[in-house]
C-alpha positions as a Markdown table, in Angstrom:
| # | Residue | x | y | z |
|---|---|---|---|---|
| 1 | Unk | 0.0 | 0.0 | 0.1 |
| 2 | Unk | 1.4 | 3.4 | -1.0 |
| 3 | Unk | 2.5 | 5.8 | 1.7 |
| 4 | Unk | -0.1 | 8.6 | 2.2 |
| 5 | Unk | 1.0 | 12.0 | 0.8 |
| 6 | Unk | 2.7 | 14.5 | 3.4 |
| 7 | Unk | 0.2 | 17.1 | 4.7 |
| 8 | Unk | 0.9 | 20.5 | 6.3 |
| 9 | Unk | -0.9 | 23.6 | 6.5 |
| 10 | Unk | -1.0 | 27.3 | 7.8 |
| 11 | Unk | -4.0 | 28.4 | 9.9 |
| 12 | Unk | -5.1 | 31.7 | 11.0 |
| 13 | Unk | -8.1 | 33.9 | 11.0 |
| 14 | Unk | -8.3 | 35.3 | 8.3 |
| 15 | Unk | -5.9 | 33.3 | 6.4 |
| 16 | Unk | -6.8 | 34.0 | 2.6 |
| 17 | Unk | -4.0 | 36.6 | 2.4 |
| 18 | Unk | -1.2 | 34.1 | 3.3 |
| 19 | Unk | 1.6 | 33.5 | 0.9 |
| 20 | Unk | 2.9 | 30.5 | 2.7 |
| 21 | Unk | 1.1 | 28.1 | 0.4 |
| 22 | Unk | 2.8 | 29.5 | -2.7 |
| 23 | Unk | 6.3 | 29.4 | -0.8 |
| 24 | Unk | 5.7 | 25.6 | 0.3 |
| 25 | Unk | 4.0 | 24.7 | -3.0 |
| 26 | Unk | 7.3 | 26.0 | -4.9 |
| 27 | Unk | 9.4 | 23.9 | -2.7 |
| 28 | Unk | 7.2 | 20.7 | -2.9 |
| 29 | Unk | 7.5 | 21.1 | -6.6 |
| 30 | Unk | 10.9 | 21.8 | -6.7 |
| 31 | Unk | 11.8 | 18.7 | -4.7 |
| 32 | Unk | 9.3 | 16.3 | -6.2 |
| 33 | Unk | 7.6 | 15.5 | -3.0 |
| 34 | Unk | 4.2 | 13.9 | -2.8 |
| 35 | Unk | 2.8 | 16.4 | -0.2 |
| 36 | Unk | 0.4 | 19.3 | 0.0 |
| 37 | Unk | 0.3 | 22.6 | 2.1 |
| 38 | Unk | -3.0 | 24.4 | 2.4 |
| 39 | Unk | -4.3 | 27.5 | 4.1 |
| 40 | Unk | -7.2 | 26.6 | 6.7 |
| 41 | Unk | -9.1 | 29.4 | 8.3 |
| 42 | Unk | -10.0 | 28.5 | 11.8 |
| 43 | Unk | -12.0 | 30.7 | 14.3 |
| 44 | Unk | -10.5 | 31.2 | 17.7 |
| 45 | Unk | -13.3 | 29.4 | 19.3 |
| 46 | Unk | -12.5 | 26.2 | 17.1 |
| 47 | Unk | -8.7 | 26.4 | 17.5 |
| 48 | Unk | -8.3 | 23.9 | 20.3 |
| 49 | Unk | -10.4 | 21.2 | 18.6 |
| 50 | Unk | -8.5 | 22.0 | 15.4 |
| 51 | Unk | -5.2 | 21.1 | 17.2 |
| 52 | Unk | -6.6 | 18.0 | 18.9 |
| 53 | Unk | -7.5 | 16.3 | 15.6 |
| 54 | Unk | -4.5 | 17.2 | 13.7 |
| 55 | Unk | -2.9 | 13.7 | 13.7 |
| 56 | Unk | -6.1 | 11.9 | 13.2 |
| 57 | Unk | -6.7 | 14.1 | 10.1 |
| 58 | Unk | -3.2 | 13.1 | 8.8 |
| 59 | Unk | -1.3 | 16.2 | 9.4 |
| 60 | Unk | 2.4 | 16.1 | 10.0 |
| 61 | Unk | 2.3 | 19.8 | 11.5 |
| 62 | Unk | 1.8 | 23.3 | 10.2 |
| 63 | Unk | 2.2 | 27.0 | 10.7 |
| 64 | Unk | 0.2 | 29.2 | 12.9 |
| 65 | Unk | -0.5 | 32.9 | 12.4 |
| 66 | Unk | -2.7 | 35.6 | 13.8 |
| 67 | Unk | -4.7 | 35.4 | 16.1 |
| 68 | Unk | -3.4 | 31.8 | 17.4 |
| 69 | Unk | 0.2 | 32.3 | 18.1 |
| 70 | Unk | -0.2 | 32.7 | 21.7 |
| 71 | Unk | -3.0 | 30.0 | 22.1 |
| 72 | Unk | -0.9 | 27.5 | 20.3 |
| 73 | Unk | 1.9 | 28.3 | 22.7 |
| 74 | Unk | -0.5 | 27.5 | 25.6 |
| 75 | Unk | -1.9 | 24.1 | 23.9 |
| 76 | Unk | 1.2 | 22.3 | 22.8 |
| 77 | Unk | 2.6 | 19.4 | 24.7 |
| 78 | Unk | 6.4 | 20.6 | 24.2 |
| 79 | Unk | 8.0 | 23.9 | 23.2 |
| 80 | Unk | 11.3 | 24.6 | 21.9 |
| 81 | Unk | 13.7 | 27.2 | 23.3 |
| 82 | Unk | 12.7 | 30.0 | 20.9 |
| 83 | Unk | 9.1 | 29.6 | 21.4 |
| 84 | Unk | 9.7 | 29.7 | 25.3 |
| 85 | Unk | 11.8 | 33.0 | 24.9 |
| 86 | Unk | 9.4 | 34.6 | 22.4 |
| 87 | Unk | 6.0 | 33.4 | 24.1 |
| 88 | Unk | 4.5 | 32.5 | 20.9 |
| 89 | Unk | 4.2 | 29.5 | 18.6 |
| 90 | Unk | 4.3 | 29.8 | 14.8 |
| 91 | Unk | 5.3 | 26.2 | 13.9 |
| 92 | Unk | 3.9 | 22.8 | 14.8 |
| 93 | Unk | 5.1 | 19.3 | 14.4 |
| 94 | Unk | 5.0 | 15.7 | 15.7 |
| 95 | Unk | 7.6 | 13.8 | 17.5 |
| 96 | Unk | 6.5 | 10.4 | 18.6 |
| 97 | Unk | 2.9 | 11.4 | 18.8 |
| 98 | Unk | 3.9 | 14.5 | 21.0 |
| 99 | Unk | 2.7 | 17.8 | 19.5 |
| 100 | Unk | 5.7 | 20.4 | 19.7 |
| 101 | Unk | 5.5 | 24.0 | 19.1 |
| 102 | Unk | 8.3 | 26.1 | 17.8 |
| 103 | Unk | 9.0 | 29.8 | 16.7 |
| 104 | Unk | 10.9 | 30.5 | 13.6 |
| 105 | Unk | 10.3 | 34.2 | 13.3 |
| 106 | Unk | 13.7 | 35.1 | 14.9 |
| 107 | Unk | 15.6 | 32.6 | 12.6 |
| 108 | Unk | 13.8 | 34.3 | 9.6 |
| 109 | Unk | 14.7 | 37.7 | 10.8 |
| 110 | Unk | 18.4 | 36.6 | 11.4 |
| 111 | Unk | 18.8 | 34.7 | 8.1 |
| 112 | Unk | 17.4 | 37.5 | 6.1 |
| 113 | Unk | 20.0 | 40.0 | 7.4 |
| 114 | Unk | 22.6 | 37.2 | 7.0 |
| 115 | Unk | 21.7 | 37.0 | 3.2 |
| 116 | Unk | 21.6 | 40.7 | 2.5 |
| 117 | Unk | 23.8 | 42.6 | 5.2 |
| 118 | Unk | 26.7 | 40.0 | 6.3 |
| 119 | Unk | 28.3 | 41.2 | 9.5 |
| 120 | Unk | 25.1 | 43.0 | 10.7 |
| 121 | Unk | 25.3 | 41.6 | 14.2 |
| 122 | Unk | 28.5 | 43.4 | 15.0 |
| 123 | Unk | 27.5 | 46.7 | 13.5 |
| 124 | Unk | 26.7 | 48.5 | 16.7 |
| 125 | Unk | 23.7 | 49.2 | 18.8 |
| 126 | Unk | 20.1 | 48.0 | 17.7 |
| 127 | Unk | 17.1 | 50.2 | 17.9 |
| 128 | Unk | 13.9 | 48.2 | 17.6 |
| 129 | Unk | 10.7 | 50.1 | 16.8 |
| 130 | Unk | 7.4 | 48.4 | 18.3 |
| 131 | Unk | 6.9 | 46.1 | 21.2 |
| 132 | Unk | 4.6 | 43.4 | 19.7 |
| 133 | Unk | 4.9 | 39.8 | 19.1 |
| 134 | Unk | 7.2 | 40.5 | 16.1 |
| 135 | Unk | 9.5 | 42.7 | 18.3 |
| 136 | Unk | 9.8 | 39.7 | 20.7 |
| 137 | Unk | 11.2 | 37.3 | 18.0 |
| 138 | Unk | 13.6 | 40.1 | 16.7 |
| 139 | Unk | 14.9 | 40.9 | 20.2 |
| 140 | Unk | 15.4 | 37.1 | 20.8 |
| 141 | Unk | 17.3 | 37.0 | 17.5 |
| 142 | Unk | 19.4 | 40.1 | 18.4 |
| 143 | Unk | 20.2 | 38.6 | 21.7 |
| 144 | Unk | 21.1 | 35.2 | 20.3 |
| 145 | Unk | 23.7 | 36.9 | 17.9 |
| 146 | Unk | 25.4 | 38.7 | 20.5 |
| 147 | Unk | 23.9 | 42.2 | 20.1 |
| 148 | Unk | 24.8 | 43.8 | 23.3 |
| 149 | Unk | 22.8 | 47.1 | 23.2 |
| 150 | Unk | 19.2 | 46.6 | 22.2 |
| 151 | Unk | 17.0 | 49.6 | 22.4 |
| 152 | Unk | 13.2 | 49.2 | 22.3 |
| 153 | Unk | 11.0 | 52.2 | 21.4 |
| 154 | Unk | 7.2 | 52.0 | 21.6 |
| 155 | Unk | 4.5 | 54.7 | 21.8 |
| 156 | Unk | 3.1 | 52.8 | 25.0 |
| 157 | Unk | 6.3 | 52.8 | 27.1 |
| 158 | Unk | 4.9 | 50.3 | 29.6 |
| 159 | Unk | 4.9 | 47.6 | 26.6 |
| 160 | Unk | 8.6 | 48.4 | 26.0 |
| 161 | Unk | 9.3 | 47.9 | 29.7 |
| 162 | Unk | 7.6 | 44.6 | 29.6 |
| 163 | Unk | 9.8 | 43.2 | 26.9 |
| 164 | Unk | 12.9 | 45.0 | 28.6 |
| 165 | Unk | 12.0 | 43.0 | 31.7 |
| 166 | Unk | 11.5 | 39.8 | 29.7 |
| 167 | Unk | 14.8 | 39.8 | 28.0 |
| 168 | Unk | 16.9 | 41.4 | 30.6 |
| 169 | Unk | 20.6 | 42.5 | 30.4 |
| 170 | Unk | 21.4 | 44.5 | 27.3 |
| 171 | Unk | 17.8 | 45.7 | 26.6 |
| 172 | Unk | 16.5 | 49.0 | 27.4 |
| 173 | Unk | 12.9 | 50.6 | 27.0 |
| 174 | Unk | 12.1 | 53.9 | 25.4 |
| 175 | Unk | 9.2 | 56.2 | 24.5 |
| 176 | Unk | 9.0 | 57.7 | 21.2 |
| 177 | Unk | 10.3 | 61.1 | 22.2 |
| 178 | Unk | 13.7 | 59.4 | 22.6 |
| 179 | Unk | 14.0 | 57.9 | 19.0 |
| 180 | Unk | 16.1 | 60.6 | 17.5 |
| 181 | Unk | 19.0 | 60.7 | 20.4 |
| 182 | Unk | 18.8 | 56.6 | 20.2 |
| 183 | Unk | 19.8 | 56.8 | 16.5 |
| 184 | Unk | 22.8 | 58.8 | 16.7 |
| 185 | Unk | 25.2 | 55.7 | 17.3 |
| 186 | Unk | 22.9 | 52.9 | 16.2 |
| 187 | Unk | 24.1 | 50.3 | 13.7 |
| 188 | Unk | 20.8 | 48.5 | 13.0 |
| 189 | Unk | 17.3 | 50.0 | 12.8 |
| 190 | Unk | 14.5 | 47.5 | 12.7 |
| 191 | Unk | 10.8 | 48.4 | 12.2 |
| 192 | Unk | 8.4 | 45.7 | 13.6 |
| 193 | Unk | 5.3 | 47.9 | 13.7 |
| 194 | Unk | 2.6 | 48.0 | 10.9 |
| 195 | Unk | 3.3 | 51.6 | 10.1 |
| 196 | Unk | 4.8 | 52.0 | 6.4 |
| 197 | Unk | 2.2 | 49.2 | 5.4 |
| 198 | Unk | 0.5 | 49.7 | 2.1 |
| 199 | Unk | -1.1 | 53.2 | 1.9 |
| 200 | Unk | 0.5 | 54.5 | 5.2 |
| 201 | Unk | 3.3 | 56.9 | 4.4 |
| 202 | Unk | 4.2 | 57.4 | 8.2 |
| 203 | Unk | 7.9 | 57.5 | 9.0 |
| 204 | Unk | 8.6 | 55.6 | 12.1 |
| 205 | Unk | 12.1 | 57.2 | 12.6 |
| 206 | Unk | 14.3 | 59.3 | 10.6 |
| 207 | Unk | 17.2 | 57.5 | 8.9 |
| 208 | Unk | 19.0 | 60.8 | 8.3 |
| 209 | Unk | 19.9 | 60.7 | 12.2 |
| 210 | Unk | 21.7 | 57.5 | 11.8 |
| 211 | Unk | 25.5 | 57.1 | 11.3 |
| 212 | Unk | 26.7 | 56.0 | 7.8 |
| 213 | Unk | 27.3 | 52.5 | 8.6 |
| 214 | Unk | 23.8 | 51.7 | 9.7 |
| 215 | Unk | 21.7 | 49.1 | 8.3 |
| 216 | Unk | 17.8 | 49.8 | 8.1 |
| 217 | Unk | 15.5 | 46.8 | 8.3 |
| 218 | Unk | 11.6 | 47.0 | 7.8 |
| 219 | Unk | 9.8 | 43.6 | 8.4 |
| 220 | Unk | 6.8 | 45.0 | 6.6 |
| 221 | Unk | 7.1 | 43.6 | 3.0 |
| 222 | Unk | 4.0 | 45.0 | 1.6 |
| 223 | Unk | 5.2 | 47.4 | 0.1 |
| 224 | Unk | 8.5 | 45.9 | -0.4 |
| 225 | Unk | 10.1 | 49.5 | -0.1 |
| 226 | Unk | 8.2 | 51.1 | 2.8 |
| 227 | Unk | 8.8 | 54.9 | 3.4 |
| 228 | Unk | 11.3 | 54.0 | 6.0 |
| 229 | Unk | 13.5 | 51.9 | 3.7 |
| 230 | Unk | 12.9 | 54.7 | 0.8 |
| 231 | Unk | 14.3 | 57.4 | 3.3 |
| 232 | Unk | 17.4 | 55.2 | 4.4 |
| 233 | Unk | 18.1 | 54.3 | 0.7 |
| 234 | Unk | 18.0 | 58.1 | -0.4 |
| 235 | Unk | 20.6 | 58.7 | 2.6 |
| 236 | Unk | 22.6 | 55.9 | 0.9 |
| 237 | Unk | 22.3 | 53.5 | 3.9 |
| 238 | Unk | 22.1 | 49.7 | 3.6 |
| 239 | Unk | 18.6 | 48.5 | 3.5 |
| 240 | Unk | 16.9 | 45.2 | 4.0 |
| 241 | Unk | 13.1 | 44.6 | 3.1 |
| 242 | Unk | 11.0 | 42.3 | 5.2 |
| 243 | Unk | 10.2 | 39.7 | 2.4 |
| 244 | Unk | 13.3 | 37.5 | 3.3 |
| 245 | Unk | 12.2 | 37.1 | 6.8 |
| 246 | Unk | 9.1 | 35.5 | 5.7 |
| 247 | Unk | 10.9 | 33.1 | 3.3 |
| 248 | Unk | 13.5 | 32.2 | 5.7 |
| 249 | Unk | 11.1 | 31.6 | 8.7 |
| 250 | Unk | 9.3 | 28.9 | 6.3 |
| 251 | Unk | 12.6 | 26.7 | 6.0 |
| 252 | Unk | 12.6 | 24.7 | 9.4 |
| 253 | Unk | 8.9 | 23.7 | 9.1 |
| 254 | Unk | 9.3 | 22.4 | 5.6 |
| 255 | Unk | 12.4 | 20.4 | 6.7 |
| 256 | Unk | 10.4 | 19.0 | 9.7 |
| 257 | Unk | 7.3 | 18.0 | 7.7 |
| 258 | Unk | 8.8 | 16.9 | 4.5 |
| 259 | Unk | 12.4 | 15.7 | 5.3 |
| 260 | Unk | 14.3 | 18.2 | 3.0 |
| 261 | Unk | 15.9 | 21.4 | 3.8 |
| 262 | Unk | 14.7 | 24.0 | 1.2 |
| 263 | Unk | 16.7 | 26.9 | 0.0 |
| 264 | Unk | 15.5 | 30.6 | -0.3 |
| 265 | Unk | 16.5 | 31.4 | -3.9 |
| 266 | Unk | 16.2 | 34.5 | -6.3 |
| 267 | Unk | 13.6 | 32.2 | -8.1 |
| 268 | Unk | 11.4 | 32.0 | -4.9 |
| 269 | Unk | 11.6 | 35.5 | -4.1 |
| 270 | Unk | 10.7 | 36.5 | -7.7 |
| 271 | Unk | 7.6 | 34.2 | -7.4 |
| 272 | Unk | 6.4 | 36.0 | -4.2 |
| 273 | Unk | 7.3 | 39.4 | -5.2 |
| 274 | Unk | 5.1 | 38.8 | -8.2 |
| 275 | Unk | 2.2 | 37.8 | -6.1 |
| 276 | Unk | 2.7 | 41.0 | -3.9 |
| 277 | Unk | 1.8 | 43.1 | -7.1 |
| 278 | Unk | -1.9 | 44.1 | -6.7 |
| 279 | Unk | -4.1 | 42.5 | -9.3 |
| 280 | Unk | -6.0 | 45.1 | -11.6 |
């Protein structure tokens, strides 16, 4: 009897906007794997039951996105170190019948900078704009790579202070009013907020205040060049867009479910960039 095809998924609510099926579908075809990866919309009240029936429904695991990341963190049997540190789960898999939860967002962030700005971790202090879930993943990655001075800037200071307390030594919390002075010696500026997304021209920080060696990364990828990145490029600073974080965070999950470690290639990037262009 032939082995059943390998099945994985991404779930959120809503989920129709997800590019993950296109990413994993590309890799499945590239490696000739008999498998599937589908988007499944699950309402919050149905999420616990969805997880409980995964194995019975033949799934090897999958990805979890908004609004289920924190709920998944609470419901899985075991968690990897990154998930524990970040406090959220975005990747699920089974080991000997045990449901594991991991978080690959920090990996995706760091791998994207490795690809486009080698040596970034030794470039100096990092300023992180925002104190939400994405910020937690970024700070985790920065600490893992040995960045000793991480400055969190957020409109609500208390939220930045919560992350400072969570991540400890080397992390400081600041309100928006402190942004300009914090940029003066920063080697890395990362925007983790929704500001700058499609149609939003708000500039979260002024790259003109950064030193010449600074790198600017916006984890937003719609549009690919946000107002922040455009301003940094005009200043001739090194810029890194957010699409590579999305592509790289998908790698560890694919390897767990389908047994092959895929590559983030120019071909894959071009495929997803084409999908980001609004359909007329």
